[in-house]
PDB file of N, CA, C and O in Angstrom, chain B, residues numbered from 101:
ATOM      1  N   MET B 101     -19.675 -13.654   4.981  1.00  0.00           N
ATOM      2  CA  MET B 101     -18.430 -13.439   5.707  1.00  0.00           C
ATOM      3  C   MET B 101     -18.366 -11.973   6.141  1.00  0.00           C
ATOM      4  O   MET B 101     -18.675 -11.090   5.340  1.00  0.00           O
ATOM      5  N   PRO B 102     -17.977 -11.694   7.377  1.00  0.00           N
ATOM      6  CA  PRO B 102     -17.944 -10.310   7.855  1.00  0.00           C
ATOM      7  C   PRO B 102     -16.861  -9.481   7.159  1.00  0.00           C
ATOM      8  O   PRO B 102     -15.847 -10.013   6.708  1.00  0.00           O
ATOM      9  N   SER B 103     -17.097  -8.182   7.081  1.00  0.00           N
ATOM     10  CA  SER B 103     -16.109  -7.273   6.487  1.00  0.00           C
ATOM     11  C   SER B 103     -14.897  -7.173   7.399  1.00  0.00           C
ATOM     12  O   SER B 103     -15.022  -7.237   8.622  1.00  0.00           O
ATOM     13  N   PRO B 104     -13.707  -7.015   6.790  1.00  0.00           N
ATOM     14  CA  PRO B 104     -12.520  -6.852   7.631  1.00  0.00           C
ATOM     15  C   PRO B 104     -12.579  -5.534   8.400  1.00  0.00           C
ATOM     16  O   PRO B 104     -13.234  -4.581   7.979  1.00  0.00           O
ATOM     17  N   THR B 105     -11.895  -5.502   9.514  1.00  0.00           N
ATOM     18  CA  THR B 105     -11.781  -4.271  10.283  1.00  0.00           C
ATOM     19  C   THR B 105     -10.989  -3.259   9.473  1.00  0.00           C
ATOM     20  O   THR B 105      -9.929  -3.579   8.936  1.00  0.00           O
ATOM     21  N   GLN B 106     -11.502  -2.034   9.385  1.00  0.00           N
ATOM     22  CA  GLN B 106     -10.798  -0.991   8.643  1.00  0.00           C
ATOM     23  C   GLN B 106      -9.685  -0.415   9.521  1.00  0.00           C
ATOM     24  O   GLN B 106      -9.862  -0.253  10.729  1.00  0.00           O
ATOM     25  N   PRO B 107      -8.545  -0.109   8.913  1.00  0.00           N
ATOM     26  CA  PRO B 107      -7.439   0.480   9.677  1.00  0.00           C
ATOM     27  C   PRO B 107      -7.825   1.817  10.304  1.00  0.00           C
ATOM     28  O   PRO B 107      -8.611   2.574   9.735  1.00  0.00           O
ATOM     29  N   SER B 108      -7.275   2.096  11.464  1.00  0.00           N
ATOM     30  CA  SER B 108      -7.545   3.385  12.111  1.00  0.00           C
ATOM     31  C   SER B 108      -6.328   4.302  12.063  1.00  0.00           C
ATOM     32  O   SER B 108      -6.475   5.518  12.193  1.00  0.00           O
ATOM     33  N   VAL B 109      -5.136   3.750  11.879  1.00  0.00           N
ATOM     34  CA  VAL B 109      -3.904   4.544  11.836  1.00  0.00           C
ATOM     35  C   VAL B 109      -3.351   4.602  10.416  1.00  0.00           C
ATOM     36  O   VAL B 109      -2.956   5.667   9.943  1.00  0.00           O
ATOM     37  N   ALA B 110      -3.323   3.468   9.744  1.00  0.00           N
ATOM     38  CA  ALA B 110      -2.778   3.401   8.388  1.00  0.00           C
ATOM     39  C   ALA B 110      -3.746   4.022   7.389  1.00  0.00           C
ATOM     40  O   ALA B 110      -4.963   3.961   7.567  1.00  0.00           O
ATOM     41  N   ASN B 111      -3.198   4.612   6.351  1.00  0.00           N
ATOM     42  CA  ASN B 111      -3.993   5.186   5.280  1.00  0.00           C
ATOM     43  C   ASN B 111      -4.343   4.059   4.316  1.00  0.00           C
ATOM     44  O   ASN B 111      -3.717   3.916   3.266  1.00  0.00           O
ATOM     45  N   ALA B 112      -5.340   3.262   4.673  1.00  0.00           N
ATOM     46  CA  ALA B 112      -5.750   2.125   3.864  1.00  0.00           C
ATOM     47  C   ALA B 112      -7.224   1.852   4.093  1.00  0.00           C
ATOM     48  O   ALA B 112      -7.801   2.248   5.106  1.00  0.00           O
ATOM     49  N   HIS B 113      -7.819   1.168   3.128  1.00  0.00           N
ATOM     50  CA  HIS B 113      -9.235   0.829   3.227  1.00  0.00           C
ATOM     51  C   HIS B 113      -9.474  -0.477   2.484  1.00  0.00           C
ATOM     52  O   HIS B 113      -9.103  -0.612   1.319  1.00  0.00           O
ATOM     53  N   PHE B 114     -10.094  -1.437   3.161  1.00  0.00           N
ATOM     54  CA  PHE B 114     -10.420  -2.691   2.501  1.00  0.00           C
ATOM     55  C   PHE B 114     -11.568  -2.467   1.529  1.00  0.00           C
ATOM     56  O   PHE B 114     -12.615  -1.939   1.904  1.00  0.00           O
ATOM     57  N   VAL B 115     -11.366  -2.870   0.277  1.00  0.00           N
ATOM     58  CA  VAL B 115     -12.424  -2.764  -0.733  1.00  0.00           C
ATOM     59  C   VAL B 115     -13.079  -4.119  -0.972  1.00  0.00           C
ATOM     60  O   VAL B 115     -14.189  -4.188  -1.499  1.00  0.00           O
ATOM     61  N   THR B 116     -12.405  -5.186  -0.593  1.00  0.00           N
ATOM     62  CA  THR B 116     -12.980  -6.529  -0.530  1.00  0.00           C
ATOM     63  C   THR B 116     -12.397  -7.159   0.730  1.00  0.00           C
ATOM     64  O   THR B 116     -11.620  -6.525   1.443  1.00  0.00           O
ATOM     65  N   GLU B 117     -12.770  -8.395   1.001  1.00  0.00           N
ATOM     66  CA  GLU B 117     -12.236  -9.066   2.184  1.00  0.00           C
ATOM     67  C   GLU B 117     -10.736  -9.324   2.079  1.00  0.00           C
ATOM     68  O   GLU B 117     -10.069  -9.515   3.096  1.00  0.00           O
ATOM     69  N   GLN B 118     -10.195  -9.331   0.844  1.00  0.00           N
ATOM     70  CA  GLN B 118      -8.793  -9.667   0.666  1.00  0.00           C
ATOM     71  C   GLN B 118      -7.954  -8.565   0.045  1.00  0.00           C
ATOM     72  O   GLN B 118      -6.737  -8.717  -0.066  1.00  0.00           O
ATOM     73  N   VAL B 119      -8.566  -7.453  -0.367  1.00  0.00           N
ATOM     74  CA  VAL B 119      -7.831  -6.384  -1.044  1.00  0.00           C
ATOM     75  C   VAL B 119      -8.068  -5.063  -0.326  1.00  0.00           C
ATOM     76  O   VAL B 119      -9.204  -4.673  -0.057  1.00  0.00           O
ATOM     77  N   ALA B 120      -6.962  -4.386  -0.024  1.00  0.00           N
ATOM     78  CA  ALA B 120      -7.037  -3.049   0.567  1.00  0.00           C
ATOM     79  C   ALA B 120      -6.276  -2.092  -0.343  1.00  0.00           C
ATOM     80  O   ALA B 120      -5.298  -2.473  -0.986  1.00  0.00           O
ATOM     81  N   VAL B 121      -6.732  -0.860  -0.387  1.00  0.00           N
ATOM     82  CA  VAL B 121      -6.029   0.187  -1.130  1.00  0.00           C
ATOM     83  C   VAL B 121      -5.715   1.309  -0.166  1.00  0.00           C
ATOM     84  O   VAL B 121      -6.371   1.461   0.864  1.00  0.00           O
ATOM     85  N   GLY B 122      -4.705   2.097  -0.507  1.00  0.00           N
ATOM     86  CA  GLY B 122      -4.385   3.189   0.393  1.00  0.00           C
ATOM     87  C   GLY B 122      -3.220   4.006  -0.078  1.00  0.00           C
ATOM     88  O   GLY B 122      -2.735   3.851  -1.199  1.00  0.00           O
ATOM     89  N   GLY B 123      -2.783   4.869   0.787  1.00  0.00           N
ATOM     90  CA  GLY B 123      -1.685   5.767   0.485  1.00  0.00           C
ATOM     91  C   GLY B 123      -0.399   5.310   1.147  1.00  0.00           C
ATOM     92  O   GLY B 123      -0.305   4.208   1.686  1.00  0.00           O
ATOM     93  N   GLU B 124       0.565   6.173   1.090  1.00  0.00           N
ATOM     94  CA  GLU B 124       1.896   5.843   1.586  1.00  0.00           C
ATOM     95  C   GLU B 124       1.963   5.802   3.104  1.00  0.00           C
ATOM     96  O   GLU B 124       1.102   6.336   3.804  1.00  0.00           O
ATOM     97  N   LEU B 125       3.013   5.151   3.587  1.00  0.00           N
ATOM     98  CA  LEU B 125       3.340   5.258   5.007  1.00  0.00           C
ATOM     99  C   LEU B 125       3.831   6.681   5.241  1.00  0.00           C
ATOM    100  O   LEU B 125       4.396   7.294   4.335  1.00  0.00           O
ATOM    101  N   ASP B 126       3.628   7.205   6.423  1.00  0.00           N
ATOM    102  CA  ASP B 126       4.014   8.589   6.705  1.00  0.00           C
ATOM    103  C   ASP B 126       5.501   8.793   6.410  1.00  0.00           C
ATOM    104  O   ASP B 126       6.342   8.007   6.846  1.00  0.00           O
ATOM    105  N   THR B 127       5.812   9.843   5.673  1.00  0.00           N
ATOM    106  CA  THR B 127       7.204  10.100   5.289  1.00  0.00           C
ATOM    107  C   THR B 127       7.887  11.121   6.197  1.00  0.00           C
ATOM    108  O   THR B 127       9.091  11.345   6.078  1.00  0.00           O
ATOM    109  N   TYR B 128       7.130  11.739   7.099  1.00  0.00           N
ATOM    110  CA  TYR B 128       7.700  12.768   7.981  1.00  0.00           C
ATOM    111  C   TYR B 128       7.867  12.299   9.414  1.00  0.00           C
ATOM    112  O   TYR B 128       8.699  12.828  10.152  1.00  0.00           O
ATOM    113  N   ASP B 129       7.077  11.305   9.812  1.00  0.00           N
ATOM    114  CA  ASP B 129       7.078  10.832  11.194  1.00  0.00           C
ATOM    115  C   ASP B 129       7.348   9.324  11.194  1.00  0.00           C
ATOM    116  O   ASP B 129       6.436   8.527  10.976  1.00  0.00           O
ATOM    117  N   GLU B 130       8.593   8.944  11.438  1.00  0.00           N
ATOM    118  CA  GLU B 130       8.967   7.529  11.362  1.00  0.00           C
ATOM    119  C   GLU B 130       8.191   6.681  12.363  1.00  0.00           C
ATOM    120  O   GLU B 130       7.819   5.552  12.044  1.00  0.00           O
ATOM    121  N   GLN B 131       7.939   7.195  13.565  1.00  0.00           N
ATOM    122  CA  GLN B 131       7.187   6.426  14.562  1.00  0.00           C
ATOM    123  C   GLN B 131       5.758   6.158  14.085  1.00  0.00           C
ATOM    124  O   GLN B 131       5.219   5.074  14.306  1.00  0.00           O
ATOM    125  N   LEU B 132       5.148   7.149  13.432  1.00  0.00           N
ATOM    126  CA  LEU B 132       3.811   6.955  12.872  1.00  0.00           C
ATOM    127  C   LEU B 132       3.861   5.919  11.756  1.00  0.00           C
ATOM    128  O   LEU B 132       2.980   5.063  11.675  1.00  0.00           O
ATOM    129  N   ALA B 133       4.872   5.979  10.898  1.00  0.00           N
ATOM    130  CA  ALA B 133       5.018   4.997   9.817  1.00  0.00           C
ATOM    131  C   ALA B 133       5.155   3.582  10.384  1.00  0.00           C
ATOM    132  O   ALA B 133       4.601   2.633   9.829  1.00  0.00           O
ATOM    133  N   ILE B 134       5.881   3.445  11.469  1.00  0.00           N
ATOM    134  CA  ILE B 134       6.039   2.144  12.117  1.00  0.00           C
ATOM    135  C   ILE B 134       4.691   1.646  12.626  1.00  0.00           C
ATOM    136  O   ILE B 134       4.357   0.474  12.454  1.00  0.00           O
ATOM    137  N   ARG B 135       3.917   2.528  13.253  1.00  0.00           N
ATOM    138  CA  ARG B 135       2.579   2.144  13.736  1.00  0.00           C
ATOM    139  C   ARG B 135       1.656   1.790  12.570  1.00  0.00           C
ATOM    140  O   ARG B 135       0.873   0.844  12.661  1.00  0.00           O
ATOM    141  N   GLN B 136       1.745   2.545  11.477  1.00  0.00           N
ATOM    142  CA  GLN B 136       0.914   2.250  10.306  1.00  0.00           C
ATOM    143  C   GLN B 136       1.241   0.864   9.747  1.00  0.00           C
ATOM    144  O   GLN B 136       0.337   0.079   9.461  1.00  0.00           O
ATOM    145  N   LEU B 137       2.517   0.568   9.595  1.00  0.00           N
ATOM    146  CA  LEU B 137       2.929  -0.731   9.066  1.00  0.00           C
ATOM    147  C   LEU B 137       2.517  -1.855  10.004  1.00  0.00           C
ATOM    148  O   LEU B 137       2.039  -2.896   9.553  1.00  0.00           O
ATOM    149  N   ALA B 138       2.698  -1.655  11.292  1.00  0.00           N
ATOM    150  CA  ALA B 138       2.307  -2.674  12.276  1.00  0.00           C
ATOM    151  C   ALA B 138       0.808  -2.959  12.180  1.00  0.00           C
ATOM    152  O   ALA B 138       0.384  -4.112  12.264  1.00  0.00           O
ATOM    153  N   GLU B 139       0.015  -1.915  12.004  1.00  0.00           N
ATOM    154  CA  GLU B 139      -1.430  -2.107  11.889  1.00  0.00           C
ATOM    155  C   GLU B 139      -1.774  -2.914  10.636  1.00  0.00           C
ATOM    156  O   GLU B 139      -2.629  -3.798  10.688  1.00  0.00           O
ATOM    157  N   LEU B 140      -1.124  -2.622   9.527  1.00  0.00           N
ATOM    158  CA  LEU B 140      -1.385  -3.377   8.301  1.00  0.00           C
ATOM    159  C   LEU B 140      -1.048  -4.857   8.487  1.00  0.00           C
ATOM    160  O   LEU B 140      -1.789  -5.732   8.040  1.00  0.00           O
ATOM    161  N   VAL B 141       0.073  -5.123   9.148  1.00  0.00           N
ATOM    162  CA  VAL B 141       0.470  -6.510   9.416  1.00  0.00           C
ATOM    163  C   VAL B 141      -0.564  -7.177  10.325  1.00  0.00           C
ATOM    164  O   VAL B 141      -0.966  -8.313  10.074  1.00  0.00           O
ATOM    165  N   GLU B 142      -0.994  -6.483  11.372  1.00  0.00           N
ATOM    166  CA  GLU B 142      -1.992  -7.033  12.299  1.00  0.00           C
ATOM    167  C   GLU B 142      -3.307  -7.345  11.599  1.00  0.00           C
ATOM    168  O   GLU B 142      -4.005  -8.286  11.976  1.00  0.00           O
ATOM    169  N   LEU B 143      -3.649  -6.560  10.582  1.00  0.00           N
ATOM    170  CA  LEU B 143      -4.900  -6.775   9.850  1.00  0.00           C
ATOM    171  C   LEU B 143      -4.776  -7.850   8.779  1.00  0.00           C
ATOM    172  O   LEU B 143      -5.745  -8.159   8.085  1.00  0.00           O
ATOM    173  N   GLY B 144      -3.580  -8.417   8.648  1.00  0.00           N
ATOM    174  CA  GLY B 144      -3.409  -9.532   7.732  1.00  0.00           C
ATOM    175  C   GLY B 144      -2.893  -9.185   6.349  1.00  0.00           C
ATOM    176  O   GLY B 144      -2.888 -10.037   5.461  1.00  0.00           O
ATOM    177  N   ILE B 145      -2.455  -7.941   6.148  1.00  0.00           N
ATOM    178  CA  ILE B 145      -1.891  -7.572   4.854  1.00  0.00           C
ATOM    179  C   ILE B 145      -0.610  -8.389   4.650  1.00  0.00           C
ATOM    180  O   ILE B 145       0.287  -8.362   5.493  1.00  0.00           O
ATOM    181  N   THR B 146      -0.527  -9.108   3.537  1.00  0.00           N
ATOM    182  CA  THR B 146       0.636  -9.958   3.270  1.00  0.00           C
ATOM    183  C   THR B 146       1.477  -9.453   2.107  1.00  0.00           C
ATOM    184  O   THR B 146       2.664  -9.767   2.028  1.00  0.00           O
ATOM    185  N   HIS B 147       0.886  -8.675   1.200  1.00  0.00           N
ATOM    186  CA  HIS B 147       1.596  -8.174   0.030  1.00  0.00           C
ATOM    187  C   HIS B 147       1.262  -6.697  -0.161  1.00  0.00           C
ATOM    188  O   HIS B 147       0.123  -6.275   0.033  1.00  0.00           O
ATOM    189  N   ILE B 148       2.269  -5.925  -0.542  1.00  0.00           N
ATOM    190  CA  ILE B 148       2.087  -4.500  -0.787  1.00  0.00           C
ATOM    191  C   ILE B 148       2.582  -4.192  -2.192  1.00  0.00           C
ATOM    192  O   ILE B 148       3.700  -4.559  -2.553  1.00  0.00           O
ATOM    193  N   LEU B 149       1.757  -3.522  -2.986  1.00  0.00           N
ATOM    194  CA  LEU B 149       2.139  -3.052  -4.315  1.00  0.00           C
ATOM    195  C   LEU B 149       2.275  -1.541  -4.229  1.00  0.00           C
ATOM    196  O   LEU B 149       1.291  -0.834  -4.010  1.00  0.00           O
ATOM    197  N   ASP B 150       3.483  -1.051  -4.400  1.00  0.00           N
ATOM    198  CA  ASP B 150       3.778   0.381  -4.306  1.00  0.00           C
ATOM    199  C   ASP B 150       3.999   0.903  -5.724  1.00  0.00           C
ATOM    200  O   ASP B 150       4.977   0.533  -6.374  1.00  0.00           O
ATOM    201  N   VAL B 151       3.097   1.758  -6.207  1.00  0.00           N
ATOM    202  CA  VAL B 151       3.197   2.245  -7.585  1.00  0.00           C
ATOM    203  C   VAL B 151       3.695   3.684  -7.678  1.00  0.00           C
ATOM    204  O   VAL B 151       3.656   4.288  -8.750  1.00  0.00           O
ATOM    205  N   ARG B 152       4.158   4.226  -6.570  1.00  0.00           N
ATOM    206  CA  ARG B 152       4.676   5.599  -6.610  1.00  0.00           C
ATOM    207  C   ARG B 152       5.980   5.658  -7.387  1.00  0.00           C
ATOM    208  O   ARG B 152       6.842   4.792  -7.238  1.00  0.00           O
ATOM    209  N   GLN B 153       6.117   6.667  -8.203  1.00  0.00           N
ATOM    210  CA  GLN B 153       7.351   6.856  -8.955  1.00  0.00           C
ATOM    211  C   GLN B 153       8.394   7.594  -8.114  1.00  0.00           C
ATOM    212  O   GLN B 153       9.590   7.321  -8.216  1.00  0.00           O
ATOM    213  N   GLU B 154       7.935   8.519  -7.293  1.00  0.00           N
ATOM    214  CA  GLU B 154       8.844   9.431  -6.598  1.00  0.00           C
ATOM    215  C   GLU B 154       9.478   8.844  -5.337  1.00  0.00           C
ATOM    216  O   GLU B 154      10.428   9.420  -4.807  1.00  0.00           O
ATOM    217  N   TRP B 155       8.973   7.717  -4.848  1.00  0.00           N
ATOM    218  CA  TRP B 155       9.451   7.191  -3.572  1.00  0.00           C
ATOM    219  C   TRP B 155       8.969   5.758  -3.433  1.00  0.00           C
ATOM    220  O   TRP B 155       7.991   5.370  -4.073  1.00  0.00           O
ATOM    221  N   ASN B 156       9.637   4.970  -2.612  1.00  0.00           N
ATOM    222  CA  ASN B 156       9.083   3.665  -2.259  1.00  0.00           C
ATOM    223  C   ASN B 156       9.541   3.290  -0.856  1.00  0.00           C
ATOM    224  O   ASN B 156      10.562   3.771  -0.366  1.00  0.00           O
ATOM    225  N   ASP B 157       8.773   2.433  -0.234  1.00  0.00           N
ATOM    226  CA  ASP B 157       9.024   2.025   1.153  1.00  0.00           C
ATOM    227  C   ASP B 157       9.678   0.657   1.243  1.00  0.00           C
ATOM    228  O   ASP B 157       9.671   0.041   2.308  1.00  0.00           O
ATOM    229  N   GLU B 158      10.242   0.173   0.149  1.00  0.00           N
ATOM    230  CA  GLU B 158      10.778  -1.186   0.098  1.00  0.00           C
ATOM    231  C   GLU B 158      11.810  -1.451   1.201  1.00  0.00           C
ATOM    232  O   GLU B 158      11.683  -2.431   1.936  1.00  0.00           O
ATOM    233  N   ASP B 159      12.815  -0.605   1.325  1.00  0.00           N
ATOM    234  CA  ASP B 159      13.853  -0.810   2.340  1.00  0.00           C
ATOM    235  C   ASP B 159      13.291  -0.692   3.753  1.00  0.00           C
ATOM    236  O   ASP B 159      13.649  -1.471   4.636  1.00  0.00           O
ATOM    237  N   PHE B 160      12.409   0.286   3.965  1.00  0.00           N
ATOM    238  CA  PHE B 160      11.798   0.517   5.276  1.00  0.00           C
ATOM    239  C   PHE B 160      11.002  -0.709   5.707  1.00  0.00           C
ATOM    240  O   PHE B 160      11.133  -1.175   6.838  1.00  0.00           O
ATOM    241  N   VAL B 161      10.176  -1.229   4.801  1.00  0.00           N
ATOM    242  CA  VAL B 161       9.350  -2.402   5.118  1.00  0.00           C
ATOM    243  C   VAL B 161      10.233  -3.624   5.349  1.00  0.00           C
ATOM    244  O   VAL B 161      10.010  -4.374   6.299  1.00  0.00           O
ATOM    245  N   ALA B 162      11.231  -3.835   4.494  1.00  0.00           N
ATOM    246  CA  ALA B 162      12.115  -5.002   4.634  1.00  0.00           C
ATOM    247  C   ALA B 162      12.862  -4.981   5.961  1.00  0.00           C
ATOM    248  O   ALA B 162      13.098  -6.029   6.562  1.00  0.00           O
ATOM    249  N   GLN B 163      13.233  -3.788   6.418  1.00  0.00           N
ATOM    250  CA  GLN B 163      13.955  -3.657   7.680  1.00  0.00           C
ATOM    251  C   GLN B 163      13.062  -3.983   8.875  1.00  0.00           C
ATOM    252  O   GLN B 163      13.506  -4.619   9.830  1.00  0.00           O
ATOM    253  N   LEU B 164      11.805  -3.547   8.821  1.00  0.00           N
ATOM    254  CA  LEU B 164      10.912  -3.726   9.964  1.00  0.00           C
ATOM    255  C   LEU B 164      10.158  -5.050   9.947  1.00  0.00           C
ATOM    256  O   LEU B 164       9.867  -5.613  11.002  1.00  0.00           O
ATOM    257  N   VAL B 165       9.842  -5.544   8.763  1.00  0.00           N
ATOM    258  CA  VAL B 165       9.057  -6.768   8.652  1.00  0.00           C
ATOM    259  C   VAL B 165       9.720  -7.682   7.616  1.00  0.00           C
ATOM    260  O   VAL B 165       9.227  -7.803   6.495  1.00  0.00           O
ATOM    261  N   PRO B 166      10.822  -8.318   7.982  1.00  0.00           N
ATOM    262  CA  PRO B 166      11.485  -9.208   7.035  1.00  0.00           C
ATOM    263  C   PRO B 166      10.512 -10.269   6.518  1.00  0.00           C
ATOM    264  O   PRO B 166       9.749 -10.855   7.285  1.00  0.00           O
ATOM    265  N   GLY B 167      10.553 -10.501   5.225  1.00  0.00           N
ATOM    266  CA  GLY B 167       9.666 -11.488   4.625  1.00  0.00           C
ATOM    267  C   GLY B 167       8.362 -10.919   4.111  1.00  0.00           C
ATOM    268  O   GLY B 167       7.633 -11.600   3.391  1.00  0.00           O
ATOM    269  N   LYS B 168       8.053  -9.674   4.468  1.00  0.00           N
ATOM    270  CA  LYS B 168       6.834  -9.039   3.948  1.00  0.00           C
ATOM    271  C   LYS B 168       7.070  -8.767   2.469  1.00  0.00           C
ATOM    272  O   LYS B 168       8.132  -8.269   2.097  1.00  0.00           O
ATOM    273  N   HIS B 169       6.125  -9.077   1.647  1.00  0.00           N
ATOM    274  CA  HIS B 169       6.257  -8.914   0.201  1.00  0.00           C
ATOM    275  C   HIS B 169       5.858  -7.500  -0.214  1.00  0.00           C
ATOM    276  O   HIS B 169       4.696  -7.114  -0.091  1.00  0.00           O
ATOM    277  N   LEU B 170       6.825  -6.734  -0.704  1.00  0.00           N
ATOM    278  CA  LEU B 170       6.552  -5.402  -1.226  1.00  0.00           C
ATOM    279  C   LEU B 170       7.123  -5.336  -2.639  1.00  0.00           C
ATOM    280  O   LEU B 170       8.319  -5.539  -2.849  1.00  0.00           O
ATOM    281  N   LEU B 171       6.258  -5.053  -3.596  1.00  0.00           N
ATOM    282  CA  LEU B 171       6.682  -4.889  -4.980  1.00  0.00           C
ATOM    283  C   LEU B 171       6.595  -3.421  -5.336  1.00  0.00           C
ATOM    284  O   LEU B 171       5.531  -2.812  -5.225  1.00  0.00           O
ATOM    285  N   HIS B 172       7.715  -2.845  -5.767  1.00  0.00           N
ATOM    286  CA  HIS B 172       7.713  -1.456  -6.217  1.00  0.00           C
ATOM    287  C   HIS B 172       7.609  -1.470  -7.733  1.00  0.00           C
ATOM    288  O   HIS B 172       8.568  -1.810  -8.426  1.00  0.00           O
ATOM    289  N   ALA B 173       6.448  -1.102  -8.243  1.00  0.00           N
ATOM    290  CA  ALA B 173       6.178  -1.066  -9.687  1.00  0.00           C
ATOM    291  C   ALA B 173       5.855   0.372 -10.053  1.00  0.00           C
ATOM    292  O   ALA B 173       4.692   0.739 -10.221  1.00  0.00           O
ATOM    293  N   SER B 174       6.880   1.163 -10.172  1.00  0.00           N
ATOM    294  CA  SER B 174       6.764   2.596 -10.393  1.00  0.00           C
ATOM    295  C   SER B 174       5.905   2.936 -11.602  1.00  0.00           C
ATOM    296  O   SER B 174       6.064   2.357 -12.677  1.00  0.00           O
ATOM    297  N   ALA B 175       4.993   3.884 -11.412  1.00  0.00           N
ATOM    298  CA  ALA B 175       4.165   4.391 -12.511  1.00  0.00           C
ATOM    299  C   ALA B 175       3.879   5.859 -12.245  1.00  0.00           C
ATOM    300  O   ALA B 175       3.487   6.237 -11.141  1.00  0.00           O
ATOM    301  N   SER B 176       4.076   6.672 -13.256  1.00  0.00           N
ATOM    302  CA  SER B 176       3.775   8.094 -13.083  1.00  0.00           C
ATOM    303  C   SER B 176       2.276   8.309 -13.200  1.00  0.00           C
ATOM    304  O   SER B 176       1.568   7.486 -13.780  1.00  0.00           O
ATOM    305  N   ASP B 177       1.796   9.411 -12.650  1.00  0.00           N
ATOM    306  CA  ASP B 177       0.380   9.747 -12.765  1.00  0.00           C
ATOM    307  C   ASP B 177      -0.026   9.867 -14.227  1.00  0.00           C
ATOM    308  O   ASP B 177      -1.135   9.482 -14.596  1.00  0.00           O
ATOM    309  N   LEU B 178       0.856  10.396 -15.056  1.00  0.00           N
ATOM    310  CA  LEU B 178       0.545  10.531 -16.485  1.00  0.00           C
ATOM    311  C   LEU B 178       0.403   9.169 -17.141  1.00  0.00           C
ATOM    312  O   LEU B 178      -0.483   8.982 -17.974  1.00  0.00           O
ATOM    313  N   ASP B 179       1.257   8.205 -16.785  1.00  0.00           N
ATOM    314  CA  ASP B 179       1.145   6.852 -17.330  1.00  0.00           C
ATOM    315  C   ASP B 179      -0.188   6.230 -16.949  1.00  0.00           C
ATOM    316  O   ASP B 179      -0.847   5.607 -17.782  1.00  0.00           O
ATOM    317  N   LEU B 180      -0.588   6.394 -15.696  1.00  0.00           N
ATOM    318  CA  LEU B 180      -1.846   5.814 -15.232  1.00  0.00           C
ATOM    319  C   LEU B 180      -3.041   6.471 -15.913  1.00  0.00           C
ATOM    320  O   LEU B 180      -3.982   5.786 -16.313  1.00  0.00           O
ATOM    321  N   ALA B 181      -3.009   7.802 -16.049  1.00  0.00           N
ATOM    322  CA  ALA B 181      -4.103   8.507 -16.715  1.00  0.00           C
ATOM    323  C   ALA B 181      -4.217   8.074 -18.170  1.00  0.00           C
ATOM    324  O   ALA B 181      -5.322   7.878 -18.674  1.00  0.00           O
ATOM    325  N   SER B 182      -3.099   7.924 -18.839  1.00  0.00           N
ATOM    326  CA  SER B 182      -3.082   7.479 -20.228  1.00  0.00           C
ATOM    327  C   SER B 182      -3.662   6.073 -20.358  1.00  0.00           C
ATOM    328  O   SER B 182      -4.431   5.802 -21.280  1.00  0.00           O
ATOM    329  N   ALA B 183      -3.300   5.186 -19.444  1.00  0.00           N
ATOM    330  CA  ALA B 183      -3.817   3.818 -19.468  1.00  0.00           C
ATOM    331  C   ALA B 183      -5.326   3.801 -19.260  1.00  0.00           C
ATOM    332  O   ALA B 183      -6.032   3.020 -19.897  1.00  0.00           O
ATOM    333  N   LEU B 184      -5.826   4.661 -18.370  1.00  0.00           N
ATOM    334  CA  LEU B 184      -7.265   4.732 -18.139  1.00  0.00           C
ATOM    335  C   LEU B 184      -8.002   5.236 -19.378  1.00  0.00           C
ATOM    336  O   LEU B 184      -9.044   4.700 -19.755  1.00  0.00           O
ATOM    337  N   ARG B 185      -7.447   6.271 -20.006  1.00  0.00           N
ATOM    338  CA  ARG B 185      -8.091   6.821 -21.208  1.00  0.00           C
ATOM    339  C   ARG B 185      -8.099   5.822 -22.348  1.00  0.00           C
ATOM    340  O   ARG B 185      -9.064   5.767 -23.111  1.00  0.00           O
ATOM    341  N   SER B 186      -7.052   5.037 -22.479  1.00  0.00           N
ATOM    342  CA  SER B 186      -6.957   4.090 -23.610  1.00  0.00           C
ATOM    343  C   SER B 186      -7.680   2.778 -23.325  1.00  0.00           C
ATOM    344  O   SER B 186      -7.840   1.958 -24.228  1.00  0.00           O
ATOM    345  N   GLY B 187      -8.113   2.567 -22.101  1.00  0.00           N
ATOM    346  CA  GLY B 187      -8.798   1.329 -21.754  1.00  0.00           C
ATOM    347  C   GLY B 187      -7.860   0.213 -21.324  1.00  0.00           C
ATOM    348  O   GLY B 187      -8.325  -0.890 -21.035  1.00  0.00           O
ATOM    349  N   ARG B 188      -6.563   0.460 -21.273  1.00  0.00           N
ATOM    350  CA  ARG B 188      -5.599  -0.577 -20.866  1.00  0.00           C
ATOM    351  C   ARG B 188      -5.664  -0.865 -19.379  1.00  0.00           C
ATOM    352  O   ARG B 188      -5.162  -1.901 -18.941  1.00  0.00           O
ATOM    353  N   ALA B 189      -6.262   0.010 -18.589  1.00  0.00           N
ATOM    354  CA  ALA B 189      -6.283  -0.182 -17.142  1.00  0.00           C
ATOM    355  C   ALA B 189      -7.643  -0.665 -16.667  1.00  0.00           C
ATOM    356  O   ALA B 189      -7.945  -0.567 -15.477  1.00  0.00           O
ATOM    357  N   THR B 190      -8.465  -1.181 -17.558  1.00  0.00           N
ATOM    358  CA  THR B 190      -9.773  -1.669 -17.144  1.00  0.00           C
ATOM    359  C   THR B 190      -9.694  -3.122 -16.745  1.00  0.00           C
ATOM    360  O   THR B 190      -8.820  -3.857 -17.203  1.00  0.00           O
ATOM    361  N   GLY B 191     -10.604  -3.530 -15.895  1.00  0.00           N
ATOM    362  CA  GLY B 191     -10.603  -4.910 -15.421  1.00  0.00           C
ATOM    363  C   GLY B 191     -11.448  -5.709 -16.253  1.00  0.00           C
ATOM    364  O   GLY B 191     -11.585  -6.910 -16.021  1.00  0.00           O
TER     365      GLY B 191
END
């Protein structure tokens, strides 16, 4: 099966055919954030897991793409580092 097209505007990268990882939507330029979200939708992204503690895009995404699944599961960098060191974050 061919690899998915990688985003050119959104800060994301497909690591498998069905899973992409990336950074936040632009927080300073709303028009850029809209283009980033539109690109993710066009590429078939159906669910977003936002683990940032300091911010989340839940309201922004819900307003622009009703029905898009965004889960905000806040985690601090220290929590994630601790989980990695203890082995709780291994697959």
